[in-house]
N, C-alpha and C positions, 0 to 999 in steps of 0.2 A: 926750152926747145933744143933738140939735138942738132948740132951743126956739123959734126965730123962727116967727112965724105969718104966713100970708097969708089974710086973711078967715077966721080960725079954724082953718085947716089948717096943721099943722106940717110942716116939711120932712121930719122923720122919718116921719110918717104917709104922706106922698106917696111916700117911698122904699119903705116897707113894703108899701103897697097898689098900687104901680105895676102896670099890666097886662102888663108884660114882666119877665122875670127880670133883676135887677140885682145885681152883685157888685162890691165894692171889693176890690182885691187889692194885695198886697205880695210881691214876689219869687215870683210864681206860687202864692201861698197866699191863701186866702179870709179876708179881714179882717172882712167883713160881707156879708150877703146878705139879700134880701127874701123875702117869703112865696111869691112866684111861683116863685123858684128852688127853694125847699123842695118845693113841690108838683110841679114839673117833674121833679126828681131823686128824689122819694119819700123825702125825709130831713127831719129837723128842723134848725133853725138851729144848734142845739148840735152836731149831727153834722157840720156843714159848716164852721163858723167855726174857723179855725186849721188846717184841712186843706189840703194841696196840691191844686191843680186835678187832679192825677193821679187822684184818686178818681172823677172824672167821665168819664174816658176808658176806652175798651174795652181799651187796652193801654198799657204803658210806652213801646213803640215809637212809637205815635201821639202820645202826650204829648210825647215828645222831638222828634219830627220837626216837629210843628206849632209847638212853641216855637221851634225853630231857624228855621223858615220865616217866622214872623211878625216875628222880631227886626229884620231889615233894613228891612222895610216900616214897622214902628212907629218905627224910628230915622229913616227918611226922611220919613214923612208924619205920624207921631203917631197914626194910625188904622189899624185892621186889621179885616177882616171876612171871613167865609167860611161855607159850609155844611159841617157835619161830622157824623160819627156820634159820639154821646155815650152814656153808660151811666147807667141808673137806679142809685142808691146803695143804697136800702133799700126796705122795704115789700113789698107783694105782687108787684111787678114788678121786684124786685131783679135786677140784671144784664142786664135788657132793654136793647137798644140802640135808639136813635132818632135821626132826623135833627134837627139843631139849627142854627139860624142864630146865629152868634156875632159880635158887633161889640165892639171895644174901643178905648179911648183911653189912650195912655201919658201920664202926668202929667209925665214927664221923658224927652224924646226921646233924650238921651245915655245913659240907662240905662232902656230901655223896660220891663223886667220889674220895676223898682224899685217902682212903684205905678201902678195903673190903675183904670179904670172900665169894666165889661163888661156887655153886655146879652146875654140868652139868649132865643131864641124857639123853642119846641117846634114842629117841622114835621111831627110824626108823623101828624097828622090828614090832611095833604095829601100826605105822602110817607112811607108806611110802609116799614120795612126788611123786605124779603121774602126776599132771598137771603143765604146765608152767604158773606160776602165777607172777604177778607184786608184788613189795614190799608192796603196799597198800592192794592188794588182800590177801596176806599172813597175814597181820595184822588183816584184817576183818575176815578171816577164823579162825584165832586163837581165836578171841573173840567169834565168833559164836559157836565154840566147847566148850567154857566155859559157853554157855547158855545165853549170853547177848542179849538184845534187840537192835534194831537199834539205839534207843535213848541213851542207855547205851554205845554202841560202839562209837557213835558219841561223847559223852562226853569224853570217854577215849582217843580217837584219835584227839580230838579237831577239828572235822568236823561236818557238819550237818547230821541229821539222814537221810535226803533224799540222800545225797552223799553215805552214808552207804548202802542204799537200791540199789543204782546204782551198787555198787561193789558186793553186794549180788547177784543181777541179773546176772552180768558177771560170777560170780562163778557158779551160777546155770546152765548157758549155757555151761561153760567149763566142768562141771561134769555131764551134761545131767540130771539134777534134776528137778522135777516138784514142790517140796515143800522144805521149809527150813529144815524140819526134815530129808528128803531124802538127802539133801545136807550135813547136819551135819554127817549123817550116812556114806556117801561116803568119806567125809573128814577124819573121824576117821578110816575108813578102808583103806584109801589111794587111 
């Protein structure tokens, strides 16, 4: 337990009451989390501590793909961030998916998943999930909202730009969009 204080406020209290979700991790497992993470994912601290981050993802496939995608970036920069779809763990909204901005720092660049500090920001108020999307469609949608081209998305996801265009076409059908700009607008609005 952290007992140092700054004007009467302990570092533990600052961690627990931070306005963004905070997680300390080891080997992609939750070592500790604050109250905001518990509220966001609809779980108690006891339900999350010791669990794999997998419990926060809509699928095993997304958990594995994002883990693999972030490794070289964490290794090179020590930092990683993206917008992704996450899943509520428990409570009345159990299983509900929502857009979440996730940022993390590896404490050891040579072994990025060994230990880290992560922030989670629930974007559902600004960007609700309205269409039933596959894992890959969610990844392409997240990159489209960042303004990336098909070639850039293809490089990021290690797929061809033509495959990205197929997923973009599917997204455009699902969101009834006639242009990519319209699609991005609808994705941002939910």
